[in-house]
PDB file with one MODEL, atoms N, CA, C and O in Angstrom:
MODEL        1
ATOM      1  N   MET A   1      86.068  86.865  61.546  1.00  0.00           N
ATOM      2  CA  MET A   1      87.110  87.623  60.902  1.00  0.00           C
ATOM      3  C   MET A   1      86.478  88.549  59.884  1.00  0.00           C
ATOM      4  O   MET A   1      85.600  88.145  59.122  1.00  0.00           O
ATOM      5  N   VAL A   2      86.926  89.786  59.876  1.00  0.00           N
ATOM      6  CA  VAL A   2      86.403  90.776  58.947  1.00  0.00           C
ATOM      7  C   VAL A   2      87.319  90.829  57.734  1.00  0.00           C
ATOM      8  O   VAL A   2      88.537  90.963  57.858  1.00  0.00           O
ATOM      9  N   ASP A   3      86.710  90.722  56.563  1.00  0.00           N
ATOM     10  CA  ASP A   3      87.488  90.752  55.331  1.00  0.00           C
ATOM     11  C   ASP A   3      86.961  91.872  54.444  1.00  0.00           C
ATOM     12  O   ASP A   3      85.778  91.894  54.103  1.00  0.00           O
ATOM     13  N   VAL A   4      87.830  92.794  54.073  1.00  0.00           N
ATOM     14  CA  VAL A   4      87.448  93.922  53.238  1.00  0.00           C
ATOM     15  C   VAL A   4      88.420  93.992  52.064  1.00  0.00           C
ATOM     16  O   VAL A   4      89.634  94.079  52.251  1.00  0.00           O
ATOM     17  N   GLN A   5      87.872  93.954  50.862  1.00  0.00           N
ATOM     18  CA  GLN A   5      88.685  94.056  49.655  1.00  0.00           C
ATOM     19  C   GLN A   5      88.557  95.463  49.080  1.00  0.00           C
ATOM     20  O   GLN A   5      87.485  96.068  49.103  1.00  0.00           O
ATOM     21  N   LYS A   6      89.667  95.964  48.568  1.00  0.00           N
ATOM     22  CA  LYS A   6      89.648  97.300  47.973  1.00  0.00           C
ATOM     23  C   LYS A   6      88.905  97.255  46.644  1.00  0.00           C
ATOM     24  O   LYS A   6      89.202  96.437  45.774  1.00  0.00           O
ATOM     25  N   LYS A   7      87.929  98.155  46.507  1.00  0.00           N
ATOM     26  CA  LYS A   7      87.162  98.251  45.274  1.00  0.00           C
ATOM     27  C   LYS A   7      87.936  99.103  44.270  1.00  0.00           C
ATOM     28  O   LYS A   7      88.806  99.880  44.663  1.00  0.00           O
ATOM     29  N   PRO A   8      87.633  98.967  42.992  1.00  0.00           N
ATOM     30  CA  PRO A   8      88.313  99.820  42.010  1.00  0.00           C
ATOM     31  C   PRO A   8      88.011 101.298  42.261  1.00  0.00           C
ATOM     32  O   PRO A   8      86.872 101.675  42.536  1.00  0.00           O
ATOM     33  N   ARG A   9      89.025 102.103  42.164  1.00  0.00           N
ATOM     34  CA  ARG A   9      88.930 103.554  42.340  1.00  0.00           C
ATOM     35  C   ARG A   9      88.494 103.959  43.747  1.00  0.00           C
ATOM     36  O   ARG A   9      87.911 105.027  43.933  1.00  0.00           O
ATOM     37  N   GLU A  10      88.776 103.109  44.740  1.00  0.00           N
ATOM     38  CA  GLU A  10      88.434 103.432  46.125  1.00  0.00           C
ATOM     39  C   GLU A  10      89.673 103.976  46.822  1.00  0.00           C
ATOM     40  O   GLU A  10      90.762 103.419  46.686  1.00  0.00           O
ATOM     41  N   THR A  11      89.507 105.049  47.557  1.00  0.00           N
ATOM     42  CA  THR A  11      90.639 105.633  48.262  1.00  0.00           C
ATOM     43  C   THR A  11      90.958 104.817  49.510  1.00  0.00           C
ATOM     44  O   THR A  11      90.142 104.034  49.996  1.00  0.00           O
ATOM     45  N   SER A  12      92.157 105.024  50.003  1.00  0.00           N
ATOM     46  CA  SER A  12      92.588 104.295  51.200  1.00  0.00           C
ATOM     47  C   SER A  12      91.751 104.689  52.409  1.00  0.00           C
ATOM     48  O   SER A  12      91.404 103.844  53.234  1.00  0.00           O
ATOM     49  N   SER A  13      91.432 105.967  52.510  1.00  0.00           N
ATOM     50  CA  SER A  13      90.650 106.419  53.671  1.00  0.00           C
ATOM     51  C   SER A  13      89.245 105.808  53.676  1.00  0.00           C
ATOM     52  O   SER A  13      88.734 105.453  54.738  1.00  0.00           O
ATOM     53  N   SER A  14      88.616 105.681  52.503  1.00  0.00           N
ATOM     54  CA  SER A  14      87.282 105.069  52.472  1.00  0.00           C
ATOM     55  C   SER A  14      87.372 103.568  52.757  1.00  0.00           C
ATOM     56  O   SER A  14      86.454 102.992  53.342  1.00  0.00           O
ATOM     57  N   LEU A  15      88.459 102.943  52.352  1.00  0.00           N
ATOM     58  CA  LEU A  15      88.671 101.528  52.660  1.00  0.00           C
ATOM     59  C   LEU A  15      88.802 101.328  54.167  1.00  0.00           C
ATOM     60  O   LEU A  15      88.209 100.415  54.741  1.00  0.00           O
ATOM     61  N   ILE A  16      89.579 102.188  54.787  1.00  0.00           N
ATOM     62  CA  ILE A  16      89.756 102.109  56.247  1.00  0.00           C
ATOM     63  C   ILE A  16      88.434 102.382  56.952  1.00  0.00           C
ATOM     64  O   ILE A  16      88.103 101.713  57.931  1.00  0.00           O
ATOM     65  N   ARG A  17      87.681 103.354  56.466  1.00  0.00           N
ATOM     66  CA  ARG A  17      86.383 103.677  57.049  1.00  0.00           C
ATOM     67  C   ARG A  17      85.440 102.481  56.946  1.00  0.00           C
ATOM     68  O   ARG A  17      84.726 102.173  57.900  1.00  0.00           O
ATOM     69  N   ARG A  18      85.432 101.807  55.804  1.00  0.00           N
ATOM     70  CA  ARG A  18      84.586 100.639  55.605  1.00  0.00           C
ATOM     71  C   ARG A  18      85.003  99.486  56.517  1.00  0.00           C
ATOM     72  O   ARG A  18      84.161  98.787  57.081  1.00  0.00           O
ATOM     73  N   PHE A  19      86.310  99.303  56.651  1.00  0.00           N
ATOM     74  CA  PHE A  19      86.827  98.264  57.536  1.00  0.00           C
ATOM     75  C   PHE A  19      86.422  98.540  58.982  1.00  0.00           C
ATOM     76  O   PHE A  19      85.965  97.641  59.688  1.00  0.00           O
ATOM     77  N   THR A  20      86.591  99.783  59.415  1.00  0.00           N
ATOM     78  CA  THR A  20      86.241 100.160  60.786  1.00  0.00           C
ATOM     79  C   THR A  20      84.760  99.924  61.056  1.00  0.00           C
ATOM     80  O   THR A  20      84.383  99.445  62.125  1.00  0.00           O
ATOM     81  N   GLN A  21      83.938 100.260  60.094  1.00  0.00           N
ATOM     82  CA  GLN A  21      82.501 100.065  60.239  1.00  0.00           C
ATOM     83  C   GLN A  21      82.162  98.581  60.355  1.00  0.00           C
ATOM     84  O   GLN A  21      81.329  98.200  61.177  1.00  0.00           O
ATOM     85  N   LYS A  22      82.799  97.741  59.538  1.00  0.00           N
ATOM     86  CA  LYS A  22      82.550  96.293  59.609  1.00  0.00           C
ATOM     87  C   LYS A  22      82.980  95.724  60.955  1.00  0.00           C
ATOM     88  O   LYS A  22      82.296  94.870  61.520  1.00  0.00           O
ATOM     89  N   VAL A  23      84.112  96.195  61.467  1.00  0.00           N
ATOM     90  CA  VAL A  23      84.591  95.726  62.767  1.00  0.00           C
ATOM     91  C   VAL A  23      83.604  96.128  63.852  1.00  0.00           C
ATOM     92  O   VAL A  23      83.286  95.327  64.731  1.00  0.00           O
ATOM     93  N   ARG A  24      83.120  97.358  63.798  1.00  0.00           N
ATOM     94  CA  ARG A  24      82.168  97.845  64.794  1.00  0.00           C
ATOM     95  C   ARG A  24      80.871  97.039  64.732  1.00  0.00           C
ATOM     96  O   ARG A  24      80.305  96.708  65.774  1.00  0.00           O
ATOM     97  N   GLU A  25      80.399  96.722  63.545  1.00  0.00           N
ATOM     98  CA  GLU A  25      79.161  95.954  63.388  1.00  0.00           C
ATOM     99  C   GLU A  25      79.305  94.513  63.865  1.00  0.00           C
ATOM    100  O   GLU A  25      78.344  93.924  64.358  1.00  0.00           O
ATOM    101  N   SER A  26      80.491  93.947  63.722  1.00  0.00           N
ATOM    102  CA  SER A  26      80.681  92.544  64.090  1.00  0.00           C
ATOM    103  C   SER A  26      80.933  92.345  65.583  1.00  0.00           C
ATOM    104  O   SER A  26      80.954  91.206  66.051  1.00  0.00           O
ATOM    105  N   ASN A  27      81.124  93.418  66.335  1.00  0.00           N
ATOM    106  CA  ASN A  27      81.350  93.370  67.796  1.00  0.00           C
ATOM    107  C   ASN A  27      82.616  92.609  68.182  1.00  0.00           C
ATOM    108  O   ASN A  27      82.712  92.115  69.305  1.00  0.00           O
ATOM    109  N   ILE A  28      83.567  92.506  67.296  1.00  0.00           N
ATOM    110  CA  ILE A  28      84.825  91.826  67.608  1.00  0.00           C
ATOM    111  C   ILE A  28      85.563  92.577  68.710  1.00  0.00           C
ATOM    112  O   ILE A  28      86.104  91.970  69.634  1.00  0.00           O
ATOM    113  N   LEU A  29      85.580  93.891  68.604  1.00  0.00           N
ATOM    114  CA  LEU A  29      86.309  94.712  69.566  1.00  0.00           C
ATOM    115  C   LEU A  29      85.690  94.609  70.959  1.00  0.00           C
ATOM    116  O   LEU A  29      86.409  94.515  71.953  1.00  0.00           O
ATOM    117  N   MET A  30      84.364  94.627  71.033  1.00  0.00           N
ATOM    118  CA  MET A  30      83.691  94.536  72.332  1.00  0.00           C
ATOM    119  C   MET A  30      83.996  93.204  73.012  1.00  0.00           C
ATOM    120  O   MET A  30      84.236  93.159  74.218  1.00  0.00           O
ATOM    121  N   GLU A  31      83.986  92.129  72.243  1.00  0.00           N
ATOM    122  CA  GLU A  31      84.282  90.814  72.816  1.00  0.00           C
ATOM    123  C   GLU A  31      85.721  90.750  73.311  1.00  0.00           C
ATOM    124  O   GLU A  31      85.995  90.161  74.357  1.00  0.00           O
ATOM    125  N   ALA A  32      86.635  91.351  72.568  1.00  0.00           N
ATOM    126  CA  ALA A  32      88.042  91.352  72.971  1.00  0.00           C
ATOM    127  C   ALA A  32      88.229  92.157  74.254  1.00  0.00           C
ATOM    128  O   ALA A  32      88.991  91.757  75.134  1.00  0.00           O
ATOM    129  N   LYS A  33      87.542  93.279  74.361  1.00  0.00           N
ATOM    130  CA  LYS A  33      87.653  94.108  75.564  1.00  0.00           C
ATOM    131  C   LYS A  33      87.070  93.399  76.777  1.00  0.00           C
ATOM    132  O   LYS A  33      87.616  93.495  77.876  1.00  0.00           O
ATOM    133  N   LYS A  34      85.966  92.688  76.581  1.00  0.00           N
ATOM    134  CA  LYS A  34      85.367  91.941  77.689  1.00  0.00           C
ATOM    135  C   LYS A  34      86.293  90.816  78.139  1.00  0.00           C
ATOM    136  O   LYS A  34      86.473  90.594  79.336  1.00  0.00           O
ATOM    137  N   ALA A  35      86.874  90.111  77.181  1.00  0.00           N
ATOM    138  CA  ALA A  35      87.733  88.975  77.501  1.00  0.00           C
ATOM    139  C   ALA A  35      89.031  89.430  78.160  1.00  0.00           C
ATOM    140  O   ALA A  35      89.658  88.657  78.885  1.00  0.00           O
ATOM    141  N   ARG A  36      89.435  90.660  77.919  1.00  0.00           N
ATOM    142  CA  ARG A  36      90.700  91.159  78.449  1.00  0.00           C
ATOM    143  C   ARG A  36      90.721  91.165  79.973  1.00  0.00           C
ATOM    144  O   ARG A  36      91.743  90.850  80.582  1.00  0.00           O
ATOM    145  N   PHE A  37      89.595  91.523  80.594  1.00  0.00           N
ATOM    146  CA  PHE A  37      89.547  91.649  82.043  1.00  0.00           C
ATOM    147  C   PHE A  37      88.821  90.496  82.721  1.00  0.00           C
ATOM    148  O   PHE A  37      88.628  90.519  83.936  1.00  0.00           O
ATOM    149  N   GLN A  38      88.426  89.514  81.974  1.00  0.00           N
ATOM    150  CA  GLN A  38      87.703  88.388  82.546  1.00  0.00           C
ATOM    151  C   GLN A  38      88.682  87.484  83.285  1.00  0.00           C
ATOM    152  O   GLN A  38      89.689  87.043  82.731  1.00  0.00           O
ATOM    153  N   GLU A  39      88.365  87.222  84.536  1.00  0.00           N
ATOM    154  CA  GLU A  39      89.225  86.364  85.348  1.00  0.00           C
ATOM    155  C   GLU A  39      88.559  84.999  85.496  1.00  0.00           C
ATOM    156  O   GLU A  39      87.335  84.892  85.578  1.00  0.00           O
ATOM    157  N   LYS A  40      89.375  83.979  85.528  1.00  0.00           N
ATOM    158  CA  LYS A  40      88.801  82.652  85.722  1.00  0.00           C
ATOM    159  C   LYS A  40      88.494  82.458  87.204  1.00  0.00           C
ATOM    160  O   LYS A  40      89.159  83.023  88.073  1.00  0.00           O
ATOM    161  N   ASP A  41      87.483  81.654  87.469  1.00  0.00           N
ATOM    162  CA  ASP A  41      87.072  81.395  88.838  1.00  0.00           C
ATOM    163  C   ASP A  41      88.165  80.609  89.561  1.00  0.00           C
ATOM    164  O   ASP A  41      88.789  79.725  88.974  1.00  0.00           O
ATOM    165  N   PRO A  42      88.396  80.935  90.841  1.00  0.00           N
ATOM    166  CA  PRO A  42      89.415  80.185  91.574  1.00  0.00           C
ATOM    167  C   PRO A  42      88.984  78.735  91.783  1.00  0.00           C
ATOM    168  O   PRO A  42      87.796  78.431  91.893  1.00  0.00           O
ATOM    169  N   SER A  43      89.957  77.868  91.833  1.00  0.00           N
ATOM    170  CA  SER A  43      89.656  76.449  92.030  1.00  0.00           C
ATOM    171  C   SER A  43      89.180  76.221  93.462  1.00  0.00           C
ATOM    172  O   SER A  43      89.235  77.118  94.304  1.00  0.00           O
ATOM    173  N   ARG A  44      88.724  75.031  93.710  1.00  0.00           N
ATOM    174  CA  ARG A  44      88.191  74.706  95.032  1.00  0.00           C
ATOM    175  C   ARG A  44      89.270  74.846  96.114  1.00  0.00           C
ATOM    176  O   ARG A  44      89.001  75.344  97.207  1.00  0.00           O
ATOM    177  N   SER A  45      90.481  74.405  95.800  1.00  0.00           N
ATOM    178  CA  SER A  45      91.564  74.486  96.788  1.00  0.00           C
ATOM    179  C   SER A  45      91.959  75.940  97.049  1.00  0.00           C
ATOM    180  O   SER A  45      92.297  76.296  98.178  1.00  0.00           O
ATOM    181  N   GLU A  46      91.920  76.787  96.006  1.00  0.00           N
ATOM    182  CA  GLU A  46      92.248  78.198  96.200  1.00  0.00           C
ATOM    183  C   GLU A  46      91.193  78.887  97.066  1.00  0.00           C
ATOM    184  O   GLU A  46      91.522  79.694  97.935  1.00  0.00           O
ATOM    185  N   ARG A  47      89.920  78.558  96.819  1.00  0.00           N
ATOM    186  CA  ARG A  47      88.851  79.146  97.644  1.00  0.00           C
ATOM    187  C   ARG A  47      89.000  78.709  99.096  1.00  0.00           C
ATOM    188  O   ARG A  47      88.776  79.498 100.013  1.00  0.00           O
ATOM    189  N   ARG A  48      89.378  77.459  99.301  1.00  0.00           N
ATOM    190  CA  ARG A  48      89.548  76.936 100.653  1.00  0.00           C
ATOM    191  C   ARG A  48      90.701  77.645 101.358  1.00  0.00           C
ATOM    192  O   ARG A  48      90.595  77.997 102.533  1.00  0.00           O
ATOM    193  N   LYS A  49      91.807  77.854 100.632  1.00  0.00           N
ATOM    194  CA  LYS A  49      92.946  78.568 101.210  1.00  0.00           C
ATOM    195  C   LYS A  49      92.571  79.988 101.602  1.00  0.00           C
ATOM    196  O   LYS A  49      92.959  80.473 102.665  1.00  0.00           O
ATOM    197  N   GLN A  50      91.812  80.652 100.730  1.00  0.00           N
ATOM    198  CA  GLN A  50      91.399  82.022 101.022  1.00  0.00           C
ATOM    199  C   GLN A  50      90.490  82.068 102.246  1.00  0.00           C
ATOM    200  O   GLN A  50      90.613  82.968 103.076  1.00  0.00           O
ATOM    201  N   ALA A  51      89.585  81.110 102.363  1.00  0.00           N
ATOM    202  CA  ALA A  51      88.681  81.061 103.503  1.00  0.00           C
ATOM    203  C   ALA A  51      89.459  80.802 104.790  1.00  0.00           C
ATOM    204  O   ALA A  51      89.172  81.418 105.816  1.00  0.00           O
ATOM    205  N   LEU A  52      90.428  79.910 104.752  1.00  0.00           N
ATOM    206  CA  LEU A  52      91.242  79.631 105.934  1.00  0.00           C
ATOM    207  C   LEU A  52      92.047  80.861 106.356  1.00  0.00           C
ATOM    208  O   LEU A  52      92.194  81.143 107.545  1.00  0.00           O
ATOM    209  N   GLU A  53      92.563  81.581 105.370  1.00  0.00           N
ATOM    210  CA  GLU A  53      93.330  82.804 105.667  1.00  0.00           C
ATOM    211  C   GLU A  53      92.433  83.863 106.304  1.00  0.00           C
ATOM    212  O   GLU A  53      92.843  84.530 107.254  1.00  0.00           O
ATOM    213  N   ARG A  54      91.212  84.021 105.787  1.00  0.00           N
ATOM    214  CA  ARG A  54      90.268  84.985 106.367  1.00  0.00           C
ATOM    215  C   ARG A  54      89.957  84.622 107.813  1.00  0.00           C
ATOM    216  O   ARG A  54      89.951  85.489 108.687  1.00  0.00           O
ATOM    217  N   ASN A  55      89.696  83.329 108.066  1.00  0.00           N
ATOM    218  CA  ASN A  55      89.388  82.887 109.425  1.00  0.00           C
ATOM    219  C   ASN A  55      90.574  83.112 110.357  1.00  0.00           C
ATOM    220  O   ASN A  55      90.393  83.514 111.506  1.00  0.00           O
ATOM    221  N   LYS A  56      91.769  82.859 109.876  1.00  0.00           N
ATOM    222  CA  LYS A  56      92.969  83.053 110.682  1.00  0.00           C
ATOM    223  C   LYS A  56      93.116  84.528 111.071  1.00  0.00           C
ATOM    224  O   LYS A  56      93.399  84.843 112.227  1.00  0.00           O
ATOM    225  N   LYS A  57      92.927  85.419 110.114  1.00  0.00           N
ATOM    226  CA  LYS A  57      93.028  86.858 110.404  1.00  0.00           C
ATOM    227  C   LYS A  57      91.938  87.303 111.370  1.00  0.00           C
ATOM    228  O   LYS A  57      92.186  88.113 112.264  1.00  0.00           O
ATOM    229  N   ARG A  58      90.730  86.773 111.188  1.00  0.00           N
ATOM    230  CA  ARG A  58      89.609  87.130 112.054  1.00  0.00           C
ATOM    231  C   ARG A  58      89.887  86.686 113.495  1.00  0.00           C
ATOM    232  O   ARG A  58      89.652  87.440 114.439  1.00  0.00           O
ATOM    233  N   ARG A  59      90.397  85.436 113.658  1.00  0.00           N
ATOM    234  CA  ARG A  59      90.713  84.933 115.001  1.00  0.00           C
ATOM    235  C   ARG A  59      91.819  85.748 115.660  1.00  0.00           C
ATOM    236  O   ARG A  59      91.772  86.027 116.859  1.00  0.00           O
ATOM    237  N   GLU A  60      92.825  86.129 114.854  1.00  0.00           N
ATOM    238  CA  GLU A  60      93.931  86.931 115.397  1.00  0.00           C
ATOM    239  C   GLU A  60      93.431  88.298 115.852  1.00  0.00           C
ATOM    240  O   GLU A  60      93.846  88.797 116.898  1.00  0.00           O
ATOM    241  N   LYS A  61      92.546  88.901 115.074  1.00  0.00           N
ATOM    242  CA  LYS A  61      91.996  90.208 115.439  1.00  0.00           C
ATOM    243  C   LYS A  61      91.179  90.106 116.721  1.00  0.00           C
ATOM    244  O   LYS A  61      91.276  90.973 117.591  1.00  0.00           O
ATOM    245  N   GLN A  62      90.366  89.043 116.845  1.00  0.00           N
ATOM    246  CA  GLN A  62      89.576  88.842 118.058  1.00  0.00           C
ATOM    247  C   GLN A  62      90.484  88.632 119.273  1.00  0.00           C
ATOM    248  O   GLN A  62      90.207  89.144 120.358  1.00  0.00           O
ATOM    249  N   ARG A  63      91.563  87.879 119.085  1.00  0.00           N
ATOM    250  CA  ARG A  63      92.505  87.629 120.189  1.00  0.00           C
ATOM    251  C   ARG A  63      93.139  88.927 120.658  1.00  0.00           C
ATOM    252  O   ARG A  63      93.244  89.174 121.859  1.00  0.00           O
ATOM    253  N   LEU A  64      93.559  89.753 119.714  1.00  0.00           N
ATOM    254  CA  LEU A  64      94.171  91.031 120.077  1.00  0.00           C
ATOM    255  C   LEU A  64      93.168  91.960 120.747  1.00  0.00           C
ATOM    256  O   LEU A  64      93.524  92.726 121.643  1.00  0.00           O
ATOM    257  N   LYS A  65      91.913  91.891 120.309  1.00  0.00           N
ATOM    258  CA  LYS A  65      90.867  92.737 120.908  1.00  0.00           C
ATOM    259  C   LYS A  65      90.630  92.330 122.373  1.00  0.00           C
ATOM    260  O   LYS A  65      90.464  93.187 123.241  1.00  0.00           O
ATOM    261  N   ARG A  66      90.617  91.009 122.635  1.00  0.00           N
ATOM    262  CA  ARG A  66      90.428  90.529 124.009  1.00  0.00           C
ATOM    263  C   ARG A  66      91.582  90.937 124.914  1.00  0.00           C
ATOM    264  O   ARG A  66      91.402  91.186 126.106  1.00  0.00           O
ATOM    265  N   MET A  67      92.777  91.001 124.317  1.00  0.00           N
ATOM    266  CA  MET A  67      93.955  91.366 125.107  1.00  0.00           C
ATOM    267  C   MET A  67      94.031  92.892 125.319  1.00  0.00           C
ATOM    268  O   MET A  67      94.829  93.376 126.122  1.00  0.00           O
ATOM    269  N   GLY A  68      93.187  93.639 124.583  1.00  0.00           N
ATOM    270  CA  GLY A  68      93.167  95.085 124.747  1.00  0.00           C
ATOM    271  C   GLY A  68      94.204  95.804 123.893  1.00  0.00           C
ATOM    272  O   GLY A  68      94.509  96.967 124.158  1.00  0.00           O
ATOM    273  N   ARG A  69      94.737  95.163 122.904  1.00  0.00           N
ATOM    274  CA  ARG A  69      95.759  95.782 122.064  1.00  0.00           C
ATOM    275  C   ARG A  69      95.130  96.534 120.894  1.00  0.00           C
ATOM    276  O   ARG A  69      95.785  97.354 120.249  1.00  0.00           O
ATOM    277  N   ILE A  70      93.872  96.254 120.628  1.00  0.00           N
ATOM    278  CA  ILE A  70      93.177  96.991 119.549  1.00  0.00           C
ATOM    279  C   ILE A  70      92.042  97.770 120.150  1.00  0.00           C
ATOM    280  O   ILE A  70      91.321  98.463 119.432  1.00  0.00           O
TER     281      ILE A  70
ENDMDL
END
């Protein structure tokens, strides 16, 4: 967590500039951006379902090819 206290006789714009600089140095924003698009790995059962679906589509395509429809 970044904590910035206003110094005596400090303008609001310089306070914001100092805060922005501290945030940039701490890499908080970069970590948040990375975590935003990070997907969790599928479970074993989900991977198995996906593999079965791929095989089913592949077999159907081969069947249609043998029949001359593709």
